[in-house]
BABAKOL-874337 format. One record per residue: x negated, y negated, z of N, C-alpha, C in turn; residue number from 0; residue in one letter. Coordinates in steps of 0.2 Angstrom, whole numbers, always signed. Example, Ala and Ser with C-alpha at 12.3 -4.5 7.8 and 13.67 -1.06 7.14 Angstrom:
2
> -66, +28, +39, -62, +22, +39, -66, +16, +39, 0, A .
> -64, +11, +35, -68, +5, +36, -64, +0, +39, 1, S .
This chain:
271
> +217, +497, +819, +221, +496, +813, +216, +494, +808, 0, M .
> +218, +497, +802, +214, +496, +796, +217, +489, +793, 1, K .
> +212, +486, +790, +215, +480, +787, +214, +480, +779, 2, K .
> +221, +479, +777, +221, +480, +769, +215, +477, +765, 3, P .
> +213, +471, +768, +208, +467, +764, +202, +472, +763, 4, G .
> +200, +475, +769, +194, +479, +768, +194, +485, +765, 5, N .
> +200, +487, +764, +201, +494, +760, +201, +491, +753, 6, I .
> +204, +486, +750, +203, +484, +744, +196, +482, +742, 7, I .
> +192, +479, +747, +185, +478, +746, +181, +485, +745, 8, S .
> +183, +490, +749, +180, +497, +748, +181, +500, +742, 9, L .
> +188, +499, +739, +190, +502, +732, +186, +498, +727, 10, E .
> +184, +492, +727, +181, +488, +723, +174, +490, +722, 11, L .
> +172, +491, +729, +165, +494, +729, +163, +501, +725, 12, L .
> +169, +505, +727, +169, +512, +725, +169, +512, +718, 13, A .
> +173, +508, +714, +174, +507, +707, +167, +506, +704, 14, A .
> +163, +503, +707, +156, +501, +704, +150, +507, +706, 15, S .
> +153, +512, +709, +149, +518, +710, +153, +524, +709, 16, Q .
> +155, +524, +703, +158, +531, +700, +164, +533, +705, 17, W .
> +167, +528, +708, +172, +530, +712, +171, +531, +719, 18, G .
> +164, +531, +721, +162, +534, +727, +160, +529, +733, 19, M .
> +160, +530, +739, +157, +525, +743, +154, +530, +749, 20, F .
> +150, +527, +754, +147, +530, +759, +150, +528, +766, 21, T .
> +149, +532, +771, +152, +530, +777, +149, +524, +780, 22, T .
> +142, +524, +778, +139, +517, +780, +142, +511, +777, 23, A .
> +143, +512, +770, +145, +505, +767, +152, +504, +770, 24, Q .
> +157, +509, +770, +162, +507, +774, +163, +504, +780, 25, A .
> +158, +506, +785, +157, +502, +791, +154, +495, +790, 26, Q .
> +151, +494, +786, +148, +487, +784, +154, +483, +782, 27, E .
> +159, +486, +779, +165, +482, +777, +171, +482, +783, 28, L .
> +168, +485, +789, +173, +484, +795, +177, +490, +795, 29, G .
> +176, +496, +791, +180, +502, +791, +178, +506, +795, 30, I .
> +181, +509, +801, +178, +513, +805, +178, +521, +802, 31, R .
> +173, +525, +806, +173, +532, +803, +180, +535, +804, 32, R .
> +184, +534, +809, +189, +538, +811, +195, +535, +805, 33, N .
> +194, +529, +803, +199, +527, +797, +197, +531, +791, 34, Q .
> +191, +532, +789, +190, +536, +783, +192, +544, +784, 35, V .
> +192, +546, +790, +195, +553, +791, +203, +552, +790, 36, F .
> +206, +547, +791, +213, +547, +791, +215, +546, +783, 37, R .
> +210, +543, +781, +211, +542, +772, +209, +549, +769, 38, M .
> +206, +553, +771, +204, +560, +769, +211, +565, +770, 39, V .
> +213, +564, +777, +220, +568, +778, +226, +565, +775, 40, S .
> +225, +559, +772, +232, +557, +768, +230, +558, +760, 41, A .
> +224, +562, +759, +223, +564, +752, +222, +558, +748, 42, L .
> +218, +552, +751, +217, +546, +747, +210, +547, +745, 43, R .
> +205, +550, +748, +198, +550, +748, +197, +558, +749, 44, V .
> +191, +561, +746, +189, +566, +747, +182, +566, +748, 45, E .
> +179, +571, +753, +172, +571, +754, +168, +574, +748, 46, P .
> +163, +572, +746, +158, +575, +741, +152, +578, +743, 47, I .
> +148, +574, +747, +143, +577, +751, +142, +573, +758, 48, C .
> +137, +575, +762, +136, +572, +768, +137, +564, +768, 49, F .
> +142, +561, +771, +143, +554, +771, +145, +551, +766, 50, G .
> +147, +554, +760, +149, +552, +754, +156, +554, +752, 51, V .
> +160, +549, +750, +167, +551, +748, +169, +548, +742, 52, Y .
> +175, +550, +739, +177, +548, +732, +184, +547, +732, 53, R .
> +187, +541, +730, +194, +540, +729, +197, +545, +724, 54, F .
> +202, +549, +726, +204, +553, +722, +208, +551, +716, 55, I .
> +211, +546, +716, +215, +542, +711, +211, +543, +704, 56, A .
> +204, +541, +704, +201, +541, +698, +199, +548, +697, 57, G .
> +196, +548, +689, +194, +555, +687, +187, +557, +690, 58, A .
> +185, +562, +692, +178, +564, +694, +174, +563, +688, 59, Q .
> +168, +558, +691, +163, +558, +685, +159, +563, +684, 60, P .
> +155, +564, +679, +151, +570, +677, +145, +570, +682, 61, P .
> +144, +576, +684, +138, +577, +689, +139, +573, +695, 62, Q .
> +145, +573, +698, +147, +569, +704, +143, +571, +710, 63, A .
> +141, +577, +710, +136, +580, +715, +130, +576, +715, 64, D .
> +127, +576, +710, +121, +572, +709, +121, +564, +711, 65, L .
> +126, +561, +708, +127, +554, +710, +129, +553, +718, 66, K .
> +133, +557, +720, +134, +557, +728, +128, +558, +732, 67, A .
> +123, +563, +730, +117, +565, +734, +113, +558, +733, 68, E .
> +112, +555, +727, +107, +549, +726, +110, +544, +731, 69, W .
> +117, +542, +731, +119, +537, +735, +118, +539, +743, 70, L .
> +118, +545, +745, +117, +547, +752, +109, +546, +754, 71, S .
> +105, +545, +749, +98, +544, +752, +97, +538, +756, 72, V .
> +100, +532, +753, +99, +526, +756, +107, +523, +757, 73, F .
> +110, +526, +762, +118, +525, +761, +120, +518, +763, 74, P .
> +116, +513, +765, +119, +507, +767, +119, +502, +761, 75, K .
> +114, +503, +757, +113, +499, +751, +119, +501, +745, 76, Q .
> +120, +496, +741, +125, +497, +736, +121, +500, +730, 77, T .
> +125, +505, +725, +121, +507, +719, +118, +501, +716, 78, A .
> +122, +496, +715, +120, +489, +711, +113, +486, +714, 79, A .
> +113, +486, +721, +107, +483, +724, +102, +488, +723, 80, E .
> +102, +494, +723, +97, +498, +723, +94, +499, +715, 81, R .
> +98, +499, +711, +96, +499, +704, +92, +492, +701, 82, L .
> +92, +487, +706, +87, +481, +704, +81, +482, +706, 83, T .
> +80, +487, +711, +73, +488, +715, +68, +490, +710, 84, L .
> +61, +488, +710, +56, +490, +707, +50, +492, +711, 85, R .
> +48, +498, +712, +50, +503, +710, +56, +506, +713, 86, P .
> +61, +510, +709, +66, +512, +712, +65, +516, +719, 87, Y .
> +70, +516, +724, +69, +518, +730, +70, +526, +729, 88, D .
> +73, +529, +725, +75, +536, +725, +75, +538, +718, 89, A .
> +71, +544, +715, +72, +545, +708, +73, +553, +708, 90, V .
> +77, +555, +704, +79, +562, +704, +73, +566, +701, 91, M .
> +71, +571, +704, +65, +574, +701, +65, +582, +702, 92, A .
> +61, +586, +699, +61, +593, +700, +67, +596, +697, 93, G .
> +69, +601, +700, +76, +605, +698, +81, +600, +697, 94, R .
> +82, +595, +702, +88, +591, +701, +87, +587, +695, 95, T .
> +82, +584, +693, +81, +581, +687, +82, +585, +681, 96, A .
> +80, +592, +681, +82, +596, +675, +90, +597, +674, 97, A .
> +94, +597, +680, +100, +597, +679, +104, +591, +676, 98, V .
> +101, +586, +679, +103, +579, +677, +102, +578, +669, 99, A .
> +96, +581, +666, +93, +580, +661, +98, +586, +655, 100, L .
> +101, +591, +658, +105, +595, +655, +101, +600, +651, 101, D .
> +96, +602, +654, +91, +606, +651, +88, +611, +656, 102, A .
> +87, +618, +654, +85, +624, +658, +91, +627, +662, 103, G .
> +89, +631, +667, +94, +635, +671, +93, +634, +678, 104, D .
> +92, +629, +680, +91, +627, +686, +97, +625, +691, 105, F .
> +96, +627, +697, +101, +625, +702, +99, +617, +704, 106, H .
> +103, +612, +705, +101, +606, +708, +99, +606, +714, 107, A .
> +102, +611, +719, +100, +611, +725, +94, +615, +727, 108, S .
> +89, +613, +731, +89, +608, +735, +88, +601, +731, 109, P .
> +92, +597, +732, +92, +591, +728, +85, +586, +730, 110, Y .
> +82, +586, +725, +75, +583, +726, +74, +575, +723, 111, T .
> +72, +572, +727, +70, +564, +726, +63, +562, +727, 112, F .
> +60, +558, +722, +54, +555, +723, +56, +548, +726, 113, I .
> +54, +547, +733, +56, +540, +736, +50, +536, +736, 114, V .
> +52, +530, +737, +46, +524, +736, +44, +522, +743, 115, S .
> +48, +525, +748, +45, +524, +755, +47, +530, +759, 116, R .
> +44, +531, +764, +44, +537, +768, +52, +537, +771, 117, R .
> +53, +544, +769, +61, +545, +771, +61, +553, +774, 118, R .
> +65, +554, +779, +65, +561, +782, +72, +563, +782, 119, Q .
> +73, +569, +783, +81, +572, +784, +80, +579, +787, 120, T .
> +85, +580, +791, +86, +586, +794, +90, +591, +790, 121, S .
> +92, +589, +783, +97, +593, +779, +93, +598, +775, 122, R .
> +95, +604, +775, +91, +609, +771, +93, +608, +764, 123, E .
> +97, +605, +761, +99, +604, +755, +97, +599, +752, 124, D .
> +92, +595, +754, +89, +589, +751, +82, +589, +752, 125, I .
> +78, +586, +747, +71, +586, +749, +68, +580, +746, 126, R .
> +63, +577, +750, +60, +570, +748, +53, +572, +746, 127, F .
> +51, +569, +741, +43, +569, +738, +40, +561, +740, 128, L .
> +35, +562, +743, +32, +555, +744, +25, +555, +740, 129, H .
> +26, +551, +733, +20, +551, +729, +22, +545, +724, 130, C .
> +16, +543, +721, +17, +537, +717, +20, +540, +710, 131, R .
> +25, +535, +707, +28, +537, +701, +28, +531, +697, 132, L .
> +24, +532, +690, +24, +526, +685, +30, +525, +683, 133, S .
> +32, +520, +681, +38, +517, +678, +39, +520, +671, 134, E .
> +34, +522, +668, +35, +525, +661, +37, +532, +661, 135, K .
> +37, +535, +668, +40, +542, +669, +47, +541, +672, 136, D .
> +49, +537, +672, +57, +536, +674, +61, +533, +669, 137, V .
> +68, +538, +669, +72, +535, +664, +79, +535, +668, 138, M .
> +84, +531, +665, +90, +531, +669, +95, +537, +665, 139, L .
> +97, +541, +669, +101, +547, +666, +108, +546, +669, 140, C .
> +113, +544, +665, +120, +542, +667, +119, +538, +673, 141, D .
> +115, +533, +673, +115, +528, +678, +111, +529, +684, 142, G .
> +108, +535, +685, +104, +537, +690, +96, +537, +688, 143, I .
> +92, +534, +692, +85, +535, +690, +82, +542, +690, 144, P .
> +79, +545, +685, +77, +551, +684, +71, +552, +681, 145, T .
> +67, +557, +683, +60, +558, +680, +61, +560, +672, 146, T .
> +57, +558, +668, +58, +560, +660, +56, +567, +660, 147, C .
> +57, +569, +653, +55, +576, +652, +48, +578, +654, 148, F .
> +44, +573, +652, +36, +576, +653, +35, +576, +661, 149, E .
> +37, +571, +664, +36, +571, +672, +40, +577, +675, 150, R .
> +46, +578, +673, +50, +583, +676, +46, +591, +675, 151, T .
> +43, +591, +669, +39, +598, +668, +34, +599, +673, 152, V .
> +30, +593, +674, +24, +593, +679, +27, +594, +686, 153, Y .
> +32, +591, +688, +36, +592, +695, +38, +599, +696, 154, D .
> +41, +602, +690, +43, +609, +691, +38, +614, +692, 155, L .
> +32, +613, +689, +26, +617, +689, +23, +616, +696, 156, L .
> +21, +610, +698, +18, +609, +704, +22, +611, +710, 157, R .
> +29, +611, +709, +33, +614, +715, +34, +621, +715, 158, L .
> +30, +625, +710, +30, +631, +711, +36, +635, +707, 159, Y .
> +40, +631, +703, +46, +635, +700, +44, +639, +695, 160, E .
> +49, +644, +694, +47, +650, +689, +45, +647, +682, 161, D .
> +39, +649, +680, +36, +646, +673, +41, +648, +667, 162, P .
> +44, +654, +668, +49, +655, +662, +55, +651, +662, 163, D .
> +56, +649, +668, +61, +644, +669, +60, +636, +666, 164, L .
> +53, +635, +667, +51, +629, +664, +50, +629, +657, 165, V .
> +48, +635, +654, +48, +636, +647, +56, +635, +644, 166, D .
> +61, +637, +647, +68, +636, +645, +69, +630, +645, 167, K .
> +67, +625, +651, +68, +619, +650, +66, +615, +645, 168, F .
> +59, +617, +643, +56, +614, +637, +60, +615, +631, 169, M .
> +62, +621, +630, +65, +623, +624, +72, +619, +624, 170, E .
> +76, +619, +629, +82, +615, +628, +81, +608, +627, 171, D .
> +75, +605, +630, +74, +598, +629, +74, +596, +622, 172, A .
> +70, +601, +618, +69, +600, +611, +76, +603, +607, 173, V .
> +79, +608, +608, +84, +611, +604, +91, +607, +606, 174, R .
> +92, +605, +611, +98, +601, +613, +97, +594, +612, 175, K .
> +92, +592, +614, +92, +584, +615, +87, +581, +610, 176, H .
> +84, +585, +605, +80, +582, +600, +73, +579, +604, 177, G .
> +71, +581, +609, +66, +578, +613, +59, +579, +610, 178, H .
> +55, +575, +608, +48, +577, +606, +44, +576, +611, 179, Q .
> +40, +581, +614, +36, +580, +620, +29, +576, +618, 180, F .
> +28, +571, +622, +22, +568, +621, +16, +571, +624, 181, D .
> +13, +575, +621, +8, +580, +623, +1, +577, +627, 182, V .
> -1, +570, +624, -5, +567, +628, -3, +565, +635, 183, E .
> +3, +562, +635, +5, +560, +642, +6, +567, +647, 184, R .
> +10, +572, +643, +10, +578, +648, +4, +581, +650, 185, L .
> -1, +581, +645, -8, +583, +648, -11, +579, +653, 186, G .
> -10, +572, +653, -13, +568, +659, -9, +570, +665, 187, S .
> -2, +571, +664, +1, +573, +671, -1, +580, +674, 188, L .
> -2, +585, +669, -4, +591, +671, -11, +593, +673, 189, L .
> -15, +588, +672, -23, +589, +674, -24, +591, +681, 190, S .
> -20, +589, +685, -22, +590, +693, -21, +597, +695, 191, P .
> -16, +601, +691, -15, +608, +692, -16, +613, +686, 192, I .
> -20, +610, +681, -21, +615, +675, -25, +621, +678, 193, A .
> -30, +620, +683, -34, +626, +684, -30, +631, +688, 194, S .
> -24, +629, +691, -20, +634, +694, -17, +639, +689, 195, R .
> -16, +637, +683, -13, +641, +677, -18, +643, +673, 196, F .
> -25, +643, +675, -30, +647, +671, -34, +643, +667, 197, G .
> -32, +636, +666, -36, +632, +662, -42, +628, +666, 198, Y .
> -47, +626, +662, -52, +623, +666, -51, +617, +670, 199, P .
> -53, +615, +676, -53, +610, +680, -51, +604, +676, 200, I .
> -45, +601, +677, -44, +594, +673, -42, +595, +666, 201, G .
> -42, +600, +664, -40, +600, +656, -32, +601, +655, 202, D .
> -29, +596, +657, -22, +596, +656, -20, +596, +649, 203, G .
> -24, +593, +644, -22, +593, +637, -21, +599, +634, 204, I .
> -26, +604, +635, -25, +611, +633, -19, +615, +636, 205, S .
> -18, +614, +642, -11, +616, +646, -6, +613, +642, 206, F .
> -6, +608, +641, +0, +604, +638, +1, +606, +631, 207, A .
> -4, +607, +627, -4, +609, +620, +0, +616, +620, 208, A .
> -2, +620, +625, +0, +627, +625, +7, +628, +626, 209, S .
> +9, +623, +630, +17, +623, +632, +20, +620, +626, 210, L .
> +18, +615, +623, +22, +613, +618, +22, +617, +611, 211, A .
> +16, +621, +610, +16, +625, +605, +21, +631, +605, 212, A .
> +21, +634, +612, +26, +639, +612, +33, +637, +613, 213, R .
> +35, +632, +616, +41, +630, +618, +45, +624, +614, 214, N .
> +41, +621, +609, +43, +616, +606, +42, +616, +599, 215, A .
> +35, +618, +597, +34, +618, +589, +38, +621, +585, 216, T .
> +39, +627, +587, +43, +631, +582, +50, +628, +581, 217, N .
> +54, +626, +587, +60, +623, +586, +60, +617, +582, 218, I .
> +55, +612, +583, +54, +607, +580, +53, +608, +572, 219, Q .
> +50, +613, +570, +49, +615, +564, +55, +617, +561, 220, L .
> +59, +621, +564, +66, +624, +562, +70, +619, +560, 221, S .
> +69, +613, +564, +74, +607, +562, +72, +605, +556, 222, H .
> +65, +604, +556, +63, +601, +549, +65, +605, +543, 223, V .
> +63, +611, +544, +65, +616, +538, +73, +615, +537, 224, A .
> +76, +615, +542, +85, +615, +540, +86, +608, +537, 225, A .
> +82, +603, +538, +83, +596, +535, +81, +596, +528, 226, S .
> +75, +599, +527, +73, +599, +519, +78, +603, +516, 227, V .
> +80, +609, +519, +84, +614, +515, +90, +611, +513, 228, S .
> +93, +607, +517, +99, +603, +515, +99, +598, +510, 229, Q .
> +92, +595, +510, +91, +590, +504, +90, +595, +498, 230, G .
> +86, +600, +499, +85, +604, +492, +92, +607, +489, 231, L .
> +97, +608, +494, +104, +611, +492, +108, +605, +488, 232, A .
> +106, +599, +491, +109, +593, +487, +106, +592, +480, 233, L .
> +100, +593, +480, +96, +593, +473, +98, +598, +469, 234, L .
> +100, +604, +472, +101, +609, +467, +108, +609, +464, 235, S .
> +113, +605, +468, +120, +604, +466, +120, +599, +459, 236, N .
> +114, +594, +460, +114, +589, +456, +110, +591, +449, 237, R .
> +105, +596, +450, +101, +597, +445, +103, +602, +440, 238, A .
> +100, +601, +434, +102, +606, +429, +98, +613, +429, 239, G .
> +100, +617, +424, +97, +623, +425, +90, +623, +423, 240, Q .
> +88, +618, +420, +80, +617, +419, +76, +617, +425, 241, Q .
> +78, +612, +429, +73, +612, +435, +76, +616, +441, 242, S .
> +81, +620, +440, +82, +625, +446, +77, +630, +447, 243, Q .
> +73, +632, +443, +67, +636, +445, +63, +633, +449, 244, A .
> +61, +626, +448, +56, +622, +452, +58, +622, +459, 245, S .
> +66, +621, +459, +68, +620, +466, +67, +626, +471, 246, I .
> +69, +632, +467, +69, +639, +470, +62, +640, +472, 247, D .
> +57, +638, +468, +50, +638, +471, +48, +635, +476, 248, G .
> +50, +629, +477, +49, +625, +482, +53, +627, +489, 249, L .
> +58, +630, +488, +62, +632, +494, +58, +638, +496, 250, S .
> +56, +642, +492, +51, +648, +494, +45, +647, +497, 251, T .
> +42, +641, +495, +36, +639, +498, +37, +636, +506, 252, T .
> +43, +633, +506, +45, +630, +513, +46, +636, +518, 253, L .
> +49, +641, +515, +51, +647, +519, +44, +650, +522, 254, V .
> +39, +651, +517, +33, +654, +518, +29, +650, +523, 255, E .
> +29, +643, +522, +25, +638, +527, +28, +639, +534, 256, L .
> +34, +639, +535, +37, +641, +541, +35, +647, +545, 257, E .
> +35, +652, +541, +33, +658, +544, +26, +659, +546, 258, E .
> +21, +655, +541, +15, +654, +543, +13, +651, +550, 259, S .
> +17, +645, +551, +16, +642, +557, +19, +645, +562, 260, L .
> +24, +650, +561, +26, +654, +567, +21, +659, +569, 261, K .
> +17, +661, +565, +12, +666, +567, +6, +662, +570, 262, R .
> +6, +657, +569, +0, +652, +572, +3, +652, +579, 263, I .
> +9, +648, +580, +12, +647, +586, +18, +652, +588, 264, Y .
> +17, +658, +589, +23, +662, +590, +27, +661, +596, 265, P .
> +33, +660, +596, +37, +658, +601, +37, +662, +608, 266, P .
> +34, +669, +608, +33, +672, +614, +26, +672, +617, 267, D .
> +22, +667, +613, +15, +666, +616, +15, +665, +624, 268, L .
> +12, +669, +626, +10, +668, +635, +3, +666, +637, 269, K .
> +2, +663, +642, -5, +662, +645, -8, +668, +646, 270, E .
């Protein structure tokens, strides 16, 4: 027979985890698996992924599937306990990170995590990577540890994702989120795989510069041009007829500068 006190404890725990809990966490609170199944039958909770459930009463959180999969990696520990660990025990990476960062056209599955200690699974929809991860390459994305944009680019390429999709990821990072890629950091990350993409062994900087040039430079330039044009429009409204010719000349110069830089870094440049 289920104990009301334990259910309340489970609800409180779920409230701190986007309305979710794992079967293992429920068992830690004295709630048996068959009791969880009865809660499902009663439409009180719903399964989200393997071993993870959500209380239906609350609104479903954004990217609930990513949060649920992250909870499932180490199901006994609470989210609060895991977020205090350094390094993080599981960090979303590759295509899963791209979805979390809301950039590119990737599917989140197979859900990919870089884990701090060896972890194995028989599930086909989840993948663990065992490698070192610098703290500067990790950010919290809606509360979940996620690789930063630069590290995500590296992981996508080393995991043999479609280069065109990686280009789209970088374009979205700049266009949608205003991210400015750190070419030096990206180059350092890309050095081990640079030769695979036709660059000299270890020359990650040239690789990173090429990626940034074709996927970020033009977009960033357009943003600057738009900002300056807005400023010129304001000046034009306030200026008298005497200075209008100078403003028009400056605007023309700006457009010519943008077109010149686009010729240097054409957006369709390929390796």
